[in-house]
C-alpha positions in Angstrom: -0.1 0.1 0.0 2.8 2.5 0.7 4.6 1.7 -2.6 1.6 2.1 -4.2 0.7 5.8 -2.7 4.4 6.8 -3.3 3.3 6.0 -6.9 0.0 8.2 -6.8 1.5 10.8 -4.9 4.0 10.6 -7.6 1.8 10.5 -10.5 -0.4 13.4 -8.7 2.3 15.6 -8.9 3.7 16.5 -5.4 7.0 15.1 -6.0 7.0 17.2 -9.1 5.9 20.2 -7.0 9.3 21.6 -6.1 10.7 21.6 -9.7 7.1 23.4 -10.9 7.7 26.0 -8.2 11.3 26.8 -9.5 10.0 26.9 -12.9 7.9 29.0 -11.8 10.1 31.2 -9.7 12.5 31.3 -12.7 9.8 32.9 -15.2 9.2 35.3 -13.0 12.9 36.2 -12.2 13.5 37.0 -16.0 10.4 39.4 -16.4 11.8 41.1 -13.2 15.2 41.9 -14.5 13.9 43.0 -17.6 11.3 45.2 -16.2 14.4 46.8 -14.4 16.7 47.1 -17.0 13.7 48.9 -19.0 13.8 51.0 -15.7 17.3 51.8 -16.0 17.0 52.4 -19.9 14.2 55.0 -19.6 15.6 56.9 -16.8 19.0 57.4 -18.6 17.0 58.3 -22.0 16.3 61.8 -20.0 20.3 62.5 -20.2 20.6 61.9 -24.1 19.4 64.9 -24.7 22.2 66.9 -22.7 24.7 63.9 -24.1 23.9 65.0 -27.5 24.4 68.2 -26.8 27.5 68.1 -24.7 29.4 66.0 -27.7 27.9 68.2 -30.3 28.5 71.6 -28.8 31.4 71.0 -26.7 33.6 67.8 -27.5 33.3 67.8 -30.8 34.7 71.7 -31.1 37.5 70.8 -28.5 38.7 67.9 -30.9 38.4 69.8 -33.9 40.5 72.9 -32.3 43.0 70.3 -30.9 43.6 68.8 -34.5 43.2 72.7 -36.1 46.4 73.7 -34.0 48.5 71.2 -34.9 48.7 73.1 -38.4 49.5 76.2 -40.0 48.5 77.7 -43.1 50.6 80.2 -45.4 49.6 82.1 -48.5 52.3 82.6 -51.1 53.2 86.4 -52.7 51.3 89.5 -51.1 48.4 87.0 -49.4 46.6 86.7 -52.6 47.9 82.9 -53.8 46.1 79.9 -52.6 46.9 79.2 -48.6 48.9 75.9 -48.0 48.2 73.8 -44.9 51.3 72.0 -43.6 51.7 70.1 -40.5 53.3 72.1 -37.6 53.1 69.8 -35.0 53.4 71.8 -31.4 54.7 75.0 -32.8 51.7 77.1 -32.4 51.2 75.9 -28.6 55.4 76.6 -28.4 54.3 80.4 -29.6 51.2 80.8 -27.4 53.3 80.2 -24.3 55.8 82.6 -25.3 53.3 85.5 -26.3 53.8 88.2 -24.1 50.3 89.7 -25.3 48.2 86.7 -24.4 50.0 86.0 -20.8 49.7 89.7 -19.9 45.5 89.5 -20.8 45.8 86.8 -18.7 47.6 88.1 -16.0 44.5 91.0 -16.1 41.7 89.1 -15.8 43.4 86.5 -12.9 44.0 90.0 -10.9 40.7 91.2 -11.5 38.6 87.1 -10.6 40.5 87.4 -7.4 38.7 90.5 -6.4 35.3 89.5 -8.1 34.9 85.9 -7.1 35.3 86.5 -3.3 32.9 89.6 -3.4 30.2 87.7 -5.6 30.8 84.6 -3.4 30.2 87.3 -0.1 27.3 89.2 -1.2 25.8 85.7 -2.4 26.1 84.4 0.9 24.4 87.0 2.7 21.7 86.9 0.6 20.9 83.3 0.7 21.2 83.9 4.6 18.9 86.8 4.7 16.3 84.7 2.8 16.5 82.1 5.1 16.2 83.7 8.2 12.7 85.2 7.1 9.4 83.2 6.3 9.0 80.8 3.3 6.2 83.2 1.4 8.3 86.4 1.9 11.5 84.2 0.9 9.8 82.8 -2.3 9.2 86.5 -3.3 12.8 87.9 -2.9 14.2 84.3 -4.2 12.4 85.4 -7.7 13.2 89.2 -7.5 17.1 88.4 -7.1 17.3 85.3 -9.8 15.8 88.0 -12.6 19.3 89.4 -13.3 21.0 85.6 -14.1 17.4 85.4 -16.2 18.9 88.3 -18.9 20.9 87.4 -21.5 24.2 88.5 -20.7 24.4 90.8 -24.1 21.4 92.5 -23.0 22.4 93.1 -19.5 25.9 94.6 -20.8 23.6 97.4 -23.2 21.4 98.0 -20.2 24.6 98.8 -17.8 26.1 100.9 -20.6 23.0 102.9 -20.6 22.9 103.5 -17.1 26.7 104.2 -17.2 26.6 106.9 -19.9 27.5 110.3 -18.9 25.3 111.9 -21.7 21.9 110.0 -21.1 22.4 107.5 -18.0 21.2 108.4 -15.0 23.6 107.6 -12.6 26.2 110.3 -13.6 23.4 113.1 -13.0 22.9 111.6 -9.1 26.8 111.8 -8.6 27.2 115.0 -9.9 24.2 116.1 -7.7 26.8 114.8 -4.7 29.9 116.3 -6.0 30.8 113.5 -7.0 32.7 113.4 -11.0 32.7 110.0 -12.1 33.5 108.5 -15.4 32.5 104.6 -15.8 35.0 104.3 -18.7 38.2 105.9 -17.7 40.9 103.6 -17.3 40.6 103.4 -13.2 36.7 102.7 -13.2 36.6 100.5 -16.3 36.9 97.4 -14.3 34.7 98.6 -11.3 32.2 99.2 -14.0 32.6 95.8 -15.6 32.8 94.3 -12.0 29.5 95.6 -10.9 28.0 94.1 -14.1 29.1 90.5 -13.5 28.2 90.6 -9.6 24.7 91.8 -10.5 24.2 89.0 -13.2 25.8 86.4 -11.3 24.5 86.8 -7.5 21.2 85.8 -8.6 22.0 81.6 -9.4 25.0 81.7 -6.9 22.3 82.9 -4.4 19.8 80.1 -5.3 22.6 77.4 -5.2 23.2 78.5 -1.5 19.9 78.8 -0.3 18.9 75.3 -1.7 21.8 73.7 0.4 20.5 75.9 3.6 17.4 74.0 3.1 18.5 71.0 3.5 19.8 71.9 7.2 17.7 69.9 10.0 16.2 72.9 11.6 16.3 71.1 15.0 20.1 72.2 14.9 18.7 75.7 14.8 16.2 74.8 17.6 19.0 73.3 19.9 21.3 76.6 19.3 18.7 78.8 20.1 17.9 76.9 23.5 21.7 76.9 24.2 21.4 81.0 24.0 23.2 81.1 20.6 22.4 84.2 18.7 20.9 84.4 15.0 24.8 85.5 14.1 26.3 82.8 16.1 24.0 80.2 14.5 24.6 81.6 10.8 28.6 81.4 11.4 29.3 78.3 13.0 26.0 76.4 11.9 24.8 77.4 8.2 27.9 78.4 7.1 30.0 75.2 7.4 27.0 73.1 6.2 26.8 75.5 2.7 30.6 75.3 2.6 30.3 72.5 -0.6 28.1 74.7 -2.6 30.6 77.1 -1.7 33.2 75.7 -3.3 30.7 75.1 -6.3 29.8 77.9 -7.3 33.4 79.7 -6.5 34.7 77.0 -9.3 31.8 78.5 -11.6 32.4 82.0 -11.0 36.3 81.5 -11.3 36.0 79.4 -14.8 33.7 82.0 -15.9 35.7 85.3 -15.1 38.7 83.9 -16.9 37.1 83.5 -19.9 35.4 86.8 -19.8 34.5 88.2 -23.1 30.8 89.7 -24.2 31.1 92.8 -21.3 34.8 93.9 -22.2 34.2 93.5 -26.1 30.8 95.8 -25.8 32.3 98.3 -23.6 35.2 98.8 -26.3 32.8 100.0 -28.6 32.2 102.8 -25.9 35.9 103.2 -24.5 38.4 101.8 -27.5 41.2 103.7 -25.6 40.5 101.9 -22.6 39.8 98.7 -23.7 42.1 97.2 -26.2 41.5 94.3 -28.7 44.2 92.2 -26.4 42.0 93.1 -22.8 41.1 89.7 -22.4 42.5 86.4 -23.6 38.9 85.6 -24.9 39.5 88.7 -26.7 42.9 87.7 -28.0 41.9 84.6 -29.5 39.1 86.0 -31.1 41.3 88.7 -32.6 43.7 86.2 -33.8 41.2 84.1 -35.1 38.4 87.1 -36.9 40.7 90.0 -37.5 44.0 88.4 -38.4 42.9 85.1 -39.6 45.2 82.7 -38.3 42.7 80.0 -36.9 45.6 77.4 -36.0 47.0 80.2 -33.9 43.8 80.8 -32.5 43.0 77.0 -31.7 45.9 76.4 -30.1 45.4 79.4 -27.9 41.9 78.2 -27.0 43.5 75.3 -25.6 46.3 76.5 -23.9 43.1 78.9 -22.1 40.9 75.6 -21.3 44.2 74.0 -20.0 45.0 77.0 -17.2 41.2 77.2 -16.3 41.3 73.9 -15.6 44.3 73.5 -13.7 43.5 76.7 -11.3 39.9 74.8 -11.1 41.5 71.5 -9.8 43.8 73.4 -7.7 41.4 75.6 -5.9 39.0 72.5 -5.6 41.9 70.6 -3.8 42.9 73.6 -1.5 39.1 74.1 -0.2 39.3 70.3 0.3 42.2 70.5 2.6 40.7 73.3 4.5 37.4 71.6 4.8 39.8 68.5 6.1 
């Protein structure tokens, strides 16, 4: 009877139950993995527009510029003959590294960055702290107002400030004259102040928004505990809030340095008003533009662009390492 029962049980499918369960688990596992893979692909597909744009408008120009920098073109006779392109190797880079005009403009912009970047960071941090200290409804209004200058295109913002600085039609000169101040915003002693004011006005909104977002991530219980211990709002801001947003300060600082070393549109438009103050070689980007479109030496301009990109990258790495050491 027992053997008969075992045979019936085996025929009834009880012994085949685990095999069926394993097959069932295997059949449900593969669709689960494929579903997860599809979710990853769907999530990654949102990055494709940025990846394509970055490849076409950033990586491809770098590759083309690097290829162009390795060649040189020469025209025969008085320049009316056909240009001959020949491989120059690193001659354009050697010429760029020894070009005093290029490095004078780099030094000029570096000194400007040493002054303007800390000013921008301090003003952005103060605004972020002030907005974080007020009520949420009031903070939203001020946050939008301060972000408006960042949303204005740089060319348009420069034209607006050129109008404001104008001694003929601008409103600032009569107001300063009323208080007995004779200020020429386009003079040699004031031109960097005028450009710096424009850059600070246009960039504090973005930096403030990044810092304000970092402040919102700080647990509010820490502030309550500090107030219970008798800490003032200034003490809370300096000892708690500022250390918490140090990573965001590094990020905004690096972005400000990268943008400042590549400054181009502001001094180019100011040059149309004050050509005796701002020369064609005032900034490294203006030097590169002059070589490419005025002189017509695209190969040398491409080499200077690579050198400028290398300088900006090295400066960013050094500042990032130094700030990390200070944080640790």
